[in-house]
C-alpha positions as CSV (number, residue, x, y, z in Angstrom):
1,X,153.4,26.0,122.5
2,X,152.2,25.1,119.0
3,X,148.6,24.3,119.6
4,X,147.9,23.5,116.0
5,X,150.4,20.7,116.1
6,X,149.2,19.5,119.6
7,X,145.5,19.4,118.9
8,X,145.1,19.3,115.1
9,X,142.0,20.6,113.5
10,X,139.3,21.4,116.1
11,X,135.6,21.7,115.6
12,X,133.7,23.8,118.1
13,X,130.2,22.3,117.8
14,X,127.5,24.7,118.6
15,X,123.9,25.7,117.7
16,X,121.8,22.6,116.7
17,X,118.1,22.6,116.7
18,X,117.1,22.5,120.4
19,X,115.3,25.4,122.2
20,X,118.6,26.3,123.7
21,X,120.2,27.0,120.3
22,X,120.6,30.7,121.0
23,X,122.6,30.1,124.2
24,X,124.6,27.4,122.6
25,X,125.7,29.8,119.8
26,X,126.8,32.4,122.4
27,X,128.7,29.7,124.4
28,X,130.3,28.3,121.2
29,X,131.3,31.6,119.8
30,X,133.0,32.6,123.0
31,X,135.0,29.4,123.1
32,X,135.8,29.7,119.4
33,X,137.2,33.2,119.8
34,X,139.3,32.0,122.8
35,X,140.8,29.2,120.7
36,X,141.6,31.5,117.8
37,X,143.3,34.0,120.3
38,X,145.4,31.1,121.5
39,X,146.4,29.9,118.0
40,X,144.3,26.8,118.0
41,X,143.2,25.7,114.5
42,X,139.5,25.9,115.4
43,X,136.3,26.2,113.4
44,X,132.6,26.6,114.0
45,X,130.5,23.6,113.3
46,X,126.7,23.8,113.5
47,X,124.8,20.5,113.2
48,X,121.7,22.5,112.0
49,X,123.7,23.4,108.9
50,X,125.8,20.3,108.3
51,X,125.6,16.6,109.0
52,X,127.7,15.4,111.8
53,X,129.2,12.9,109.3
54,X,130.9,15.8,107.6
55,X,133.2,16.2,110.6
56,X,135.2,13.2,109.4
57,X,135.1,14.3,105.7
58,X,136.4,17.8,106.8
59,X,139.3,16.3,108.6
60,X,138.6,17.3,112.2
61,X,140.8,15.7,114.8
62,X,138.9,16.8,117.9
63,X,135.6,18.3,118.9
64,X,134.7,20.7,121.7
65,X,131.0,20.6,122.5
66,X,129.2,23.8,123.2
67,X,125.8,22.3,122.7
68,X,122.9,22.6,125.1
69,X,119.7,20.7,125.3
70,X,118.3,17.8,123.2
71,X,120.5,16.5,120.4
72,X,123.7,17.8,121.9
73,X,123.7,17.3,125.7
74,X,121.7,14.0,125.9
75,X,124.2,11.5,124.6
76,X,123.1,11.4,120.9
77,X,125.8,13.7,119.7
78,X,128.3,11.9,121.9
79,X,127.3,8.5,120.4
80,X,127.8,9.8,116.9
81,X,131.3,11.1,117.7
82,X,132.1,7.8,119.3
83,X,131.1,6.1,116.1
84,X,133.2,8.5,114.0
85,X,136.1,8.0,116.4
86,X,136.5,11.7,117.0
87,X,137.6,12.7,120.5
88,X,135.2,15.1,122.2
89,X,135.0,17.2,125.3
90,X,132.7,16.5,128.3
91,X,130.8,13.5,129.5
92,X,130.3,10.3,127.5
93,X,127.1,8.7,126.1
94,X,125.7,7.2,129.3
95,X,126.4,10.1,131.7
96,X,125.1,12.6,129.2
97,X,121.9,10.6,128.7
98,X,121.2,10.1,132.4
99,X,122.1,13.7,133.4
100,X,119.7,15.1,130.8
101,X,116.8,13.2,132.3
102,X,116.1,14.9,135.7
103,X,113.8,12.1,136.8
104,X,116.4,9.4,136.4
105,X,119.1,11.5,137.8
106,X,117.0,12.1,140.9
107,X,116.3,8.4,141.2
108,X,120.0,7.6,141.3
109,X,120.8,10.4,143.7
110,X,117.9,9.4,146.0
111,X,119.1,5.7,146.0
112,X,122.5,6.9,147.2
113,X,121.0,8.9,150.0
114,X,121.8,12.3,148.4
115,X,119.2,15.0,149.4
116,X,116.6,15.8,146.7
117,X,113.3,17.5,146.8
118,X,110.2,15.4,146.7
119,X,108.9,15.0,143.1
120,X,106.3,13.4,140.9
121,X,107.1,12.2,137.4
122,X,104.4,12.5,134.7
123,X,104.3,11.5,131.1
124,X,102.1,13.2,128.5
125,X,100.7,9.8,127.6
126,X,99.5,9.2,131.1
127,X,98.2,12.7,131.5
128,X,96.1,12.5,128.3
129,X,94.7,9.2,129.4
130,X,93.5,10.8,132.7
131,X,96.0,8.9,134.8
132,X,97.1,11.9,136.9
133,X,96.6,13.1,140.5
134,X,98.7,15.7,142.2
135,X,100.5,14.0,145.1
136,X,102.4,17.0,146.5
137,X,101.3,20.0,148.5
138,X,101.7,23.4,147.0
139,X,103.9,25.3,146.2
140,X,105.5,23.1,143.5
141,X,107.6,23.8,140.4
142,X,106.7,22.1,137.2
143,X,109.5,21.5,134.6
144,X,110.2,19.5,131.5
145,X,112.1,16.3,132.5
146,X,114.6,16.7,129.7
147,X,115.2,20.3,129.1
148,X,117.4,23.1,130.4
149,X,117.9,26.9,130.7
150,X,114.6,27.1,132.7
151,X,112.6,26.5,129.5
152,X,109.0,25.5,130.1
153,X,109.2,26.0,133.9
154,X,106.3,27.3,136.1
155,X,106.3,27.9,139.9
156,X,102.9,27.0,141.0
157,X,101.2,28.4,144.1
158,X,97.5,27.9,143.2
159,X,95.7,24.9,141.7
160,X,93.8,27.0,139.1
161,X,97.0,27.3,137.1
162,X,98.0,23.6,137.2
163,X,96.7,22.7,133.8
164,X,98.3,25.6,132.1
165,X,101.7,24.8,133.8
166,X,101.5,21.2,132.7
167,X,100.6,22.1,129.1
168,X,103.5,24.6,129.0
169,X,106.0,21.9,130.1
170,X,104.6,19.4,127.5
171,X,105.4,21.9,124.8
172,X,109.1,21.2,125.4
173,X,109.0,17.5,126.4
174,X,106.8,14.4,126.6
175,X,107.6,14.0,130.3
176,X,107.7,16.4,133.2
177,X,108.6,16.7,136.9
178,X,106.3,18.2,139.5
179,X,108.8,19.0,142.3
180,X,108.3,20.4,145.8
181,X,109.3,24.1,145.5
182,X,112.3,24.8,147.8
183,X,112.1,28.3,149.3
184,X,115.6,29.4,149.9
185,X,119.0,30.3,148.4
186,X,120.3,29.0,145.1
187,X,123.8,27.8,144.4
188,X,125.9,25.9,141.9
189,X,129.0,23.8,142.2
190,X,131.4,23.4,139.3
191,X,133.3,20.1,139.1
192,X,136.2,19.3,136.8
193,X,137.8,15.9,136.7
194,X,136.7,15.0,140.3
195,X,137.7,18.4,141.8
196,X,135.1,20.8,143.2
197,X,135.7,24.4,142.3
198,X,134.5,27.5,144.3
199,X,130.7,27.5,144.8
200,X,128.6,30.3,143.3
201,X,125.7,31.8,145.2
202,X,123.0,33.2,142.8
203,X,120.9,36.2,143.9
204,X,118.3,36.8,141.2
205,X,115.7,39.6,141.3
206,X,112.7,38.3,143.4
207,X,114.6,35.0,143.6
208,X,113.5,34.2,140.0
209,X,116.5,32.9,138.1
210,X,114.6,32.6,134.8
211,X,115.8,32.6,131.2
212,X,116.0,36.4,131.1
213,X,117.8,36.7,134.4
214,X,120.2,33.9,133.5
215,X,121.5,35.3,130.2
216,X,120.3,38.7,129.3
217,X,120.3,41.1,132.2
218,X,122.9,42.3,134.7
219,X,120.4,42.4,137.6
220,X,121.3,39.0,138.9
221,X,124.2,39.0,141.5
222,X,126.7,36.3,141.9
223,X,128.9,35.7,144.9
224,X,131.9,33.5,144.3
225,X,133.5,31.9,146.2
226,X,130.7,31.2,148.6
227,X,131.6,29.4,151.9
228,X,129.1,27.4,153.9
229,X,131.3,27.5,157.0
230,X,130.8,24.3,159.0
231,X,128.8,22.7,156.1
232,X,131.4,23.4,153.4
233,X,133.0,20.0,153.4
234,X,129.7,18.2,153.5
235,X,128.3,20.2,150.6
236,X,131.4,19.7,148.4
237,X,131.5,16.0,149.2
238,X,127.8,15.5,148.3
239,X,128.2,17.6,145.1
240,X,131.1,15.3,144.0
241,X,129.0,12.3,144.8
242,X,126.3,13.7,142.5
243,X,128.9,14.0,139.7
244,X,130.3,10.5,140.2
245,X,126.9,8.9,140.5
246,X,126.0,9.6,136.9
247,X,129.4,8.8,135.5
248,X,130.3,12.4,134.5
249,X,133.6,13.4,132.9
250,X,135.3,16.7,132.4
251,X,133.3,19.8,133.5
252,X,129.9,19.6,135.0
253,X,127.8,21.9,137.1
254,X,125.6,20.8,140.0
255,X,122.7,23.1,140.9
256,X,121.3,23.0,144.4
257,X,119.4,25.0,147.0
258,X,119.5,25.5,150.7
259,X,116.2,26.2,152.6
260,X,115.8,28.3,155.8
261,X,116.6,25.3,157.9
262,X,120.0,24.9,156.2
263,X,118.9,21.8,154.4
264,X,120.5,21.1,151.0
265,X,118.6,19.9,148.0
266,X,120.3,18.9,144.8
267,X,118.3,19.8,141.7
268,X,120.1,18.7,138.6
269,X,123.5,18.2,136.9
270,X,124.5,20.0,133.6
271,X,127.2,18.0,131.7
272,X,127.7,20.8,129.1
273,X,127.2,23.9,131.1
274,X,127.1,27.4,129.5
275,X,130.2,29.3,128.6
276,X,128.6,32.7,128.0
277,X,129.5,36.0,129.7
278,X,126.9,35.4,132.3
279,X,127.7,31.7,132.8
280,X,128.6,30.2,136.2
281,X,131.5,27.8,135.3
282,X,133.9,30.6,134.1
283,X,133.1,32.4,137.4
284,X,134.2,29.4,139.5
285,X,137.5,29.1,137.6
286,X,138.1,32.8,137.7
287,X,137.9,32.6,141.5
288,X,141.0,30.3,141.5
289,X,142.9,32.5,138.9
290,X,142.0,30.6,135.8
291,X,141.0,32.8,132.9
292,X,138.3,32.1,130.3
293,X,140.9,31.2,127.7
294,X,142.8,28.9,130.0
295,X,139.5,27.2,130.9
296,X,138.8,26.6,127.2
297,X,142.2,24.9,126.9
298,X,141.4,22.7,129.8
299,X,138.2,21.6,128.1
300,X,140.0,21.0,124.8
301,X,142.8,19.1,126.5
302,X,140.6,16.5,128.1
303,X,138.7,15.6,124.8
304,X,138.7,11.8,124.4
305,X,136.6,8.8,123.2
306,X,135.3,5.8,125.0
307,X,134.4,7.5,128.2
């Protein structure tokens, strides 16, 4: 097939200025190389180096988003592309904005009866004004409300480190979540156009799936496909509900945990999940016989506007 004729000139948008720039560049470069192998007329585009408006001037027909974090995954880039009338991959403005905000995502999931861990939302403004009291029993996990890749996260077991953990999270965002720490196993479910792909179980060293263990070591073990036996249908159905609830499109990844009592807790949804050599979405597709290059084509193929 003549992909140049089918897709036109394609921008693989990567990089940007968020704390997740490094991972975005790795994801984007991997996808760009896949498109070039396939004969797609694809080019790197980094919003940190050129204005998004240049996409139109440079004659791009489609955009594949390999952005992570603020400015790329939160609906702002999607809104700009809508304005420029350039079809793009992934979720639209609304779903991207909601999914980036863990607090509002959890509010929606909770309202629908989906299982989420107890949490407390705190803004920096309220904290500085002295309007804060810890409402949850330890242990808890403190995380920026609108950040990814485990940036700014602290697992808290003693109160003496509470202030330091809050200050760390506020370095990345002006709002944070204090969430009941679930002790158990970690999983992720990939969903593409309303279909749930094989679930991945994550076995990180000391159960600490941090930035280093996510991207830069081979110490973390991944089991895919993972089957929950009698709970499988329920888990898949709930994961799909999480996806539909925020209005997601294309590929998204739902992260969740199971405690020792076999209770499931959904943590967050990623609407532009990583596409690196350590990323979970390519693992899920590989389990059903879809190669990395084929997956990249799927992502390009569903690029559209007005989602």
